[in-house]
C-alpha positions as CSV (number, residue, x, y, z in Angstrom):
1,M,123.5,78.2,123.7
2,N,125.9,80.3,121.8
3,F,126.8,83.7,121.3
4,D,124.4,84.1,118.5
5,E,121.3,83.1,120.3
6,D,122.2,85.0,123.4
7,R,122.5,88.3,121.1
8,E,118.9,87.3,119.4
9,R,117.4,86.8,122.7
10,V,118.3,90.2,124.0
11,R,117.6,91.9,120.7
12,A,114.1,90.3,120.8
13,A,113.6,91.6,124.5
14,S,114.8,95.1,123.4
15,P,112.2,97.5,121.5
16,I,114.5,100.1,120.2
17,L,111.6,102.6,121.0
18,D,111.6,101.7,124.6
19,V,115.3,101.9,124.9
20,V,115.9,105.3,123.4
21,L,113.1,106.5,125.3
22,E,114.5,105.0,129.0
23,Y,117.9,107.1,128.0
24,G,115.9,109.9,128.7
25,V,115.4,111.1,124.6
26,D,112.1,113.2,124.4
27,V,110.4,111.4,121.4
28,K,107.2,112.5,119.1
29,Q,105.1,110.8,117.4
30,K,104.5,112.6,114.0
31,G,102.1,110.4,111.6
32,S,103.0,107.0,111.8
33,A,107.1,108.2,112.5
34,F,108.7,109.1,115.7
35,W,110.9,111.7,115.7
36,A,113.7,113.2,118.6
37,L,116.8,115.7,118.7
38,C,119.5,113.7,117.7
39,P,121.0,112.9,121.0
40,F,124.4,112.3,119.1
41,H,124.9,116.1,117.9
42,D,123.4,119.4,118.4
43,E,120.8,120.1,116.6
44,K,117.5,122.6,116.7
45,T,114.9,121.0,114.5
46,P,114.6,117.0,115.0
47,S,116.1,114.6,112.6
48,F,116.5,111.7,115.0
49,K,114.1,109.1,113.2
50,I,113.2,106.1,115.4
51,D,111.5,103.1,113.1
52,P,109.9,100.5,115.8
53,E,108.9,98.3,112.4
54,R,112.5,97.9,111.5
55,E,114.1,98.2,115.0
56,S,116.3,100.8,113.7
57,Y,117.4,104.8,113.9
58,H,118.8,107.2,111.5
59,C,119.9,110.6,112.0
60,F,119.2,112.7,108.9
61,G,121.0,115.5,110.1
62,S,125.1,115.8,110.6
63,C,125.9,113.0,112.1
64,A,124.0,110.7,109.9
65,E,124.2,108.1,112.6
66,H,121.9,105.1,112.2
67,G,121.8,101.2,113.2
68,D,120.1,98.9,115.6
69,V,119.1,98.6,119.8
70,F,122.9,97.3,120.0
71,S,124.5,100.2,118.4
72,F,122.7,102.8,119.8
73,V,123.5,101.7,123.4
74,E,127.3,101.7,122.3
75,R,127.1,105.4,121.1
76,I,124.9,106.3,124.2
77,A,126.3,104.8,126.8
78,D,129.9,104.8,125.4
79,T,130.8,101.3,125.3
80,N,131.5,98.2,123.0
81,F,129.0,95.9,121.5
82,P,129.8,93.3,124.5
83,G,128.7,96.3,127.0
84,A,125.8,96.9,125.1
85,L,124.6,93.2,125.1
86,R,125.2,93.1,128.9
87,I,123.4,96.6,129.9
88,L,120.4,95.3,127.5
89,A,120.3,91.8,128.8
90,D,120.3,93.1,132.3
91,R,117.4,95.5,131.5
92,S,115.2,92.5,130.7
93,G,116.7,90.1,133.0
94,I,118.4,87.8,130.8
95,E,121.3,85.5,131.8
96,L,123.7,85.5,128.9
97,K,124.7,81.9,128.7
98,G,127.4,82.1,125.5
99,S,130.7,81.5,125.9
100,G,132.3,84.8,126.4
101,Y,132.8,87.1,124.1
102,D,135.6,87.9,121.8
103,P,135.8,91.4,119.8
104,A,137.9,90.5,117.0
105,A,135.6,87.0,116.3
106,S,132.3,89.0,116.5
107,R,133.7,91.6,114.0
108,R,134.7,88.5,111.7
109,T,130.8,86.9,112.3
110,R,129.3,90.5,111.6
111,K,131.3,90.5,108.3
112,Q,129.8,86.9,107.1
113,Q,126.5,87.4,108.2
114,E,126.4,90.7,105.8
115,R,128.0,88.5,103.0
116,N,125.5,86.0,103.9
117,L,122.7,88.6,103.4
118,E,123.9,89.7,100.0
119,L,124.3,86.4,98.9
120,L,120.5,85.9,99.7
121,E,119.5,89.0,98.1
122,R,121.6,88.1,94.7
123,S,119.8,84.8,94.7
124,K,116.3,86.3,94.8
125,K,117.1,88.7,92.2
126,W,118.9,85.7,90.1
127,F,115.4,83.9,91.1
128,E,113.4,86.6,89.9
129,A,115.5,87.0,86.5
130,Q,114.4,83.6,85.8
131,L,110.7,84.2,86.1
132,W,111.1,86.9,83.9
133,S,113.1,85.1,81.2
134,A,112.0,82.8,78.5
135,R,112.4,79.8,80.3
136,G,110.1,81.3,83.0
137,A,107.1,81.6,80.6
138,P,105.3,78.5,81.9
139,V,105.6,79.7,85.0
140,R,104.6,83.0,84.6
141,E,101.5,81.5,82.7
142,Y,101.0,79.1,85.9
143,L,100.6,82.1,88.0
144,D,98.6,83.9,86.0
145,G,96.4,81.2,85.7
146,R,95.9,81.5,89.8
147,G,95.0,85.0,89.3
148,F,98.1,86.7,90.3
149,S,99.1,90.1,88.5
150,E,102.5,90.8,87.3
151,K,102.4,93.8,89.6
152,T,101.8,91.8,92.7
153,L,104.7,89.3,91.6
154,R,107.2,91.6,91.4
155,R,105.8,93.6,94.8
156,F,106.9,90.1,96.5
157,G,109.9,89.9,94.3
158,V,108.5,86.4,93.7
159,G,111.1,83.9,91.0
160,F,111.5,80.9,89.8
161,A,114.1,77.8,90.8
162,P,114.7,75.8,87.5
163,A,114.7,72.5,87.3
164,E,118.5,71.9,86.9
165,W,120.4,70.4,89.6
166,N,123.1,72.9,89.3
167,A,121.7,76.1,87.9
168,L,122.2,78.4,90.9
169,T,125.6,76.2,92.2
170,E,126.9,77.2,88.6
171,R,125.8,81.1,89.3
172,I,127.8,81.3,92.7
173,A,131.0,78.8,92.4
174,G,132.9,81.5,91.2
175,E,132.0,84.1,94.6
176,R,134.2,84.0,97.3
177,D,132.9,81.5,100.0
178,G,130.0,81.4,97.8
179,I,129.5,77.5,98.0
180,D,130.0,77.3,101.9
181,S,127.9,80.2,102.5
182,A,125.1,78.7,100.4
183,L,125.5,75.5,101.8
184,L,125.1,77.0,105.4
185,L,122.0,79.3,104.1
186,G,120.4,76.2,102.6
187,L,120.6,77.6,99.2
188,L,122.6,74.4,97.9
189,R,122.9,70.5,99.6
190,L,125.4,67.8,99.7
191,S,125.2,64.8,98.0
192,R,124.8,61.7,100.2
193,D,128.2,60.3,99.9
194,G,129.5,64.5,100.6
195,S,131.7,64.3,97.4
196,R,128.9,67.1,95.3
197,H,126.7,69.7,96.1
198,H,123.5,70.7,94.3
199,D,120.7,73.4,94.2
200,Y,118.0,72.7,97.2
201,F,115.2,74.4,95.6
202,R,114.7,73.0,91.8
203,N,111.7,73.7,89.9
204,R,110.0,75.7,92.1
205,V,108.3,79.1,92.6
206,M,110.6,81.2,94.8
207,F,109.1,83.3,97.7
208,P,111.6,85.3,99.4
209,I,111.4,86.2,103.2
210,R,112.5,89.0,104.7
211,G,113.4,90.0,108.1
212,I,112.3,92.9,110.4
213,Q,114.7,95.0,108.5
214,G,113.6,94.0,105.2
215,K,116.7,92.1,104.0
216,V,116.0,88.8,102.2
217,V,116.4,86.2,105.2
218,G,115.2,82.8,103.5
219,F,113.0,81.6,100.8
220,G,110.2,79.2,100.7
221,G,109.5,77.3,97.6
222,R,106.2,75.5,95.9
223,D,106.7,72.6,93.6
224,L,105.6,72.3,90.3
225,G,106.0,69.0,89.5
226,G,103.2,67.6,91.5
227,D,105.3,66.5,94.3
228,D,102.8,66.3,97.4
229,A,105.0,65.2,99.9
230,S,106.8,68.3,99.8
231,K,104.8,70.7,98.0
232,Y,106.3,73.2,100.0
233,I,109.8,73.5,101.6
234,N,111.5,76.4,103.3
235,S,115.1,77.2,103.7
236,P,116.3,75.6,107.0
237,D,117.0,77.5,110.2
238,S,120.2,79.4,110.3
239,S,122.0,81.9,112.3
240,I,120.0,84.2,110.1
241,F,116.6,82.2,109.0
242,H,114.5,81.0,111.8
243,K,111.0,80.2,110.7
244,G,109.2,80.4,114.3
245,Q,110.4,83.7,114.3
246,L,108.7,85.0,110.9
247,L,105.7,86.0,109.0
248,Y,105.7,86.0,105.5
249,G,104.2,89.4,104.0
250,L,105.2,91.5,107.4
251,E,107.9,93.7,106.0
252,E,105.8,93.9,102.7
253,S,102.9,95.5,104.7
254,R,104.4,97.3,107.5
255,K,103.5,100.7,106.2
256,E,99.9,99.7,106.0
257,I,100.1,97.9,109.3
258,R,101.9,101.3,110.7
259,L,98.8,103.1,109.3
260,S,95.9,100.8,110.1
261,R,97.3,98.8,113.1
262,Q,95.1,95.9,111.7
263,V,96.2,92.3,110.4
264,M,94.8,89.2,109.2
265,L,96.9,86.1,109.7
266,M,96.6,84.2,107.0
267,E,98.1,79.9,106.5
268,G,100.2,80.6,103.1
269,Y,102.3,82.6,101.1
270,T,99.6,82.8,98.0
271,D,97.1,83.6,100.6
272,V,98.7,86.6,101.4
273,M,99.6,88.1,98.1
274,M,96.3,87.4,96.8
275,A,94.9,88.8,99.7
276,A,97.3,92.1,99.0
277,Q,96.3,92.2,95.3
278,V,92.4,92.1,96.4
279,I,93.3,95.1,98.8
280,E,95.3,96.9,96.3
281,G,92.4,97.1,93.8
282,L,90.0,99.0,96.5
283,E,89.3,102.5,96.6
284,E,92.0,104.1,99.4
285,A,89.3,104.8,101.7
286,E,87.9,101.4,101.8
287,R,91.8,99.7,101.9
288,R,92.3,101.5,104.8
289,K,89.6,99.4,106.8
290,I,91.4,95.9,105.5
291,P,93.9,94.3,107.7
292,S,96.9,93.5,106.0
293,P,98.0,90.1,105.3
294,V,100.6,87.8,106.8
295,A,101.3,84.4,107.6
296,T,103.6,82.0,109.5
297,M,106.1,80.0,108.0
298,G,104.4,76.6,107.6
299,T,104.6,76.0,111.2
300,S,102.4,76.4,113.8
301,L,102.1,80.2,115.0
302,T,104.2,80.8,117.9
303,E,104.3,83.3,120.7
304,E,107.2,85.3,119.5
305,N,104.8,85.7,116.1
306,V,102.5,86.6,118.2
307,G,104.5,89.2,120.0
308,Q,105.5,90.4,116.8
309,L,101.9,91.2,115.8
310,A,101.0,92.6,119.3
311,K,103.4,95.4,118.6
312,R,102.1,96.4,115.7
313,A,98.5,96.0,115.6
314,N,96.1,96.6,117.7
315,K,93.3,94.1,116.2
316,V,94.5,90.7,114.2
317,W,92.0,88.5,112.5
318,L,93.0,84.8,112.7
319,L,91.9,83.0,109.2
320,F,92.1,79.2,109.4
321,D,90.4,76.5,107.2
322,G,87.0,75.3,108.6
323,D,88.0,71.7,108.9
324,T,88.8,70.3,112.4
325,A,92.6,71.0,112.2
326,G,92.0,74.3,111.2
327,K,89.5,74.9,114.4
328,N,92.1,73.3,116.5
329,A,94.4,75.6,115.1
330,A,92.5,78.5,115.8
331,I,92.1,77.6,119.5
332,K,95.8,77.2,120.2
333,A,96.5,80.5,118.2
334,A,93.7,82.4,120.7
335,K,95.1,81.1,123.7
336,L,98.6,82.7,122.8
337,F,97.1,86.1,122.4
338,L,95.7,85.9,125.9
339,K,99.1,86.4,127.1
340,F,99.0,90.1,125.1
341,P,95.6,91.7,126.1
342,S,96.7,95.2,124.5
343,T,95.7,93.5,120.9
344,E,92.0,92.2,120.3
345,A,91.9,88.5,118.5
346,F,89.3,87.4,116.3
347,V,88.8,84.1,114.8
348,V,87.6,83.9,111.5
349,L,86.9,80.0,109.9
350,L,86.1,79.8,106.4
351,A,82.7,78.5,105.6
352,G,82.3,74.6,104.7
353,G,85.7,73.6,105.9
354,G,86.8,75.1,102.4
355,R,90.4,75.8,102.0
356,S,92.4,79.3,101.3
357,L,94.3,79.6,98.1
């Protein structure tokens, strides 16, 4: 186990709202937000906002401090990052198994991660631009035939990866560390003999996937050429992208989930998008009654997924196909929710073994 894995284990076990409260900060909920007098400067009006959805904090007062749970502990405990990591690990009873900590190496890693996230965001915008360009007209027609409105496509940042082998490669070839970073992130692949690289996503509808802080961490791609063997592919796991830790649509619906505390778990990207589109077309009073849609990354529901849902929702509806595979998946998912008794789970099987979108 390496340092990055240690850090993410500790992060997952350290909800920022809980940590802030444990340091004696008097937090009050106002609507869907949590506010406090900033612990880092004197003030009379609460300007310190804690966002459990994004696992972040931000002071809107004079100090403008902001960050995640690690930077909060660094600041309030007057320590550095390794100190904050150890404090939070001890809090959760986590044994750090990584091989020591090098501050200089950590700074380099953080800067590289920032560059990687920026590359993913630029790639997302490029895929979007291809969809709305002249070359994307057939893809737009296809999506329109599936019933998706332009508003929905733009809301979810849907894009198009052209069929050419080097369309994205040529776009990022001139960037600093562009090719190396793109290979690590799974945007590009090496040829079998290792002499060339090419686009990983080709001739696909592109679905950007966002992490808990709202940043693009990877992509899902749906084949447009009739290749049933790889109809959907995802970015490979990396230091940024972990399929088993992510739920598609969670960030896009975070405000709605925060208000309703209800979620419906679906099977795929397009299911989530269509459900969101239908819900958005309802009157506001009706919308509030409908759970917000999310989906797993083409994998089985994990305990970490359930923990994410339980932290945000009081009720979760599990929408599965009515066939044998769907029923088995429902049983497996329901058992995971038994570990989180504060959240009710309801299983809904599609009638007649029918399939979702």
